[in-house]
Structures are given as C-alpha cells and as structure tokens.
N, C-alpha and C positions, 0 to 999 in steps of 0.2 A: 504494500500500500504506500502510495506516494504521500509524503507529509512534509510540511514546512512548519518549523516551530520557531517563533520569534521570542526574543528576550531582550532585556536591557532598557525597557521603557521606565518611566517614573516621573516624579515631580521635581523640577529644578527652578532656579531663579534666572532672570535675564543675565546673559553672559556666560552661563555655565555650560557644561558639555555632557553629552550622553553618547554611548555607543550601543547601537542596536545590532543584534546578531540574528541571523536566520540560518538555522540548521536544516539541511535537506536530508531526508531518508527515503529509501525505496525508489530512488531515481539514480540513473547513471549520470554521474557528474559530467562526463565527457559528451553526453547527449544534449546538454543544455546549450542553447545558442543565445539566450538572452535572459537576464535577470535584473531585478531592481526592486524599488520601493515606491509604493503609492502612499498618500496620506488622505484621510477622510476627515474633513472639518466638522465641527458641531452642527453646521447648517447643511450637512450632507454633500457639500461640494467636494470633489475629488481631484487631487493633483497628482501628476506623475512626477515624483521628486527626483529620482536618479536611476539611471540604467547603465548596465555594463554588458557588452556583448562577449561572446566566446573569444573574439579576437582582441579583446581588451579595450575596445572603444567605450569611452564613458561619456555620458551626457547628464547634465544637471538642469533642473528648473532654475530660471534666472534668480528667483528669490533666495536660493540656497548656494549659488555659486560662490566659491571662496570660503564657505563656512562648513559645508558638508563634503565628505569624501567617502567613496566606496572602496572596499577592499575585499579580497576573497582568499580563503585558505582552502585550496583545492584538495589538499591531503585529508582535510577533515570535513569536507563538504559543507562549509560554513561561509557565508558572506556577511559583511558588516556595513553599517552606515555610521560613520563617525560624524557626530553633529556638534560643532563648536559654535560659540557665540550665539547661543540660543536666544530667541525672541518670543514674546507672548504669541505672536502670530504663527509660530511653529506648532502651537498646541493643536493636536490632532491624534487620531488613531493611525498608526503606521502599519502598513501591510507589506510584507515581502512577497514577491512572486517570481516564478521561473517559467520559461517557455522552453520546451524540449521537443525533440522530434518524436519521442515515444509517448509523451503524456500531455501534450498540448500545454495550456497555461494552468498553473497551479498556484493557489494563494495560501498564505498563512492565516492564522486566526486573528492577527492584529495585536498591537501593543500600544497602550496609551502613553502619550508624551504630553505633559502639562508644564508650561513655562509661565511663571508668575513674575510680575514686575516688582 
C-alpha cells in the first residue's frame, strides 16, 4: 500500500523555522518523477508551494522563494521542506504529494503549520 506520512508541523512565531518531512512507503522511489508540497489555507484556497522533479529541477511559489527549500534523502525515501523566516500568512495545512509512473498522484494526510505574530 502506497502511503505518505508527513511530520514536522507545529506552532511557531514570525521569523522562526520548521522542517516538514514526508516519508514514502510502498512506492518505488526511482519510479517517482515529481514530488512536492501543497498548502491549504483556512479559507480552502490551495497553493502549490514547491516541487522537485526526478531530474532535480525545483520550483517554488513566489511567496516562499528565498525562504523555503526542498531536499530529499533518496536512501530513506524521505523528502523535506525547510521553511525559514516564517510569516503568519504561511499558516496552512501542508500536504506532500508524489507522482509516479506506477501509482499516479498520491497525497499525505496533511500537517498543520501555524505562525503567530
């Protein structure tokens, strides 16, 4: 069974950092061609925050450029979203996802990030 498990969310203050992790199980890591993070705001608006392709190309939403960074640990089937200089407008539920040849698009269960001023 394919499963993505997020961790690392929490409540912080403006300017602080968090690192989200997404552990993939039941999926061949080398079959993934695209992975990243969405966030869902309290008003149900959804943004694509950051993505990384199997070739290593990374893309970031303008609002997070220079503050958020993707990284992956291929040996452990985990990828991360390092979030620095957090702002209240970053408050959202963050979902990791992967797209693979074998499983299509799979999402995690989401992790809450709350940033207070």
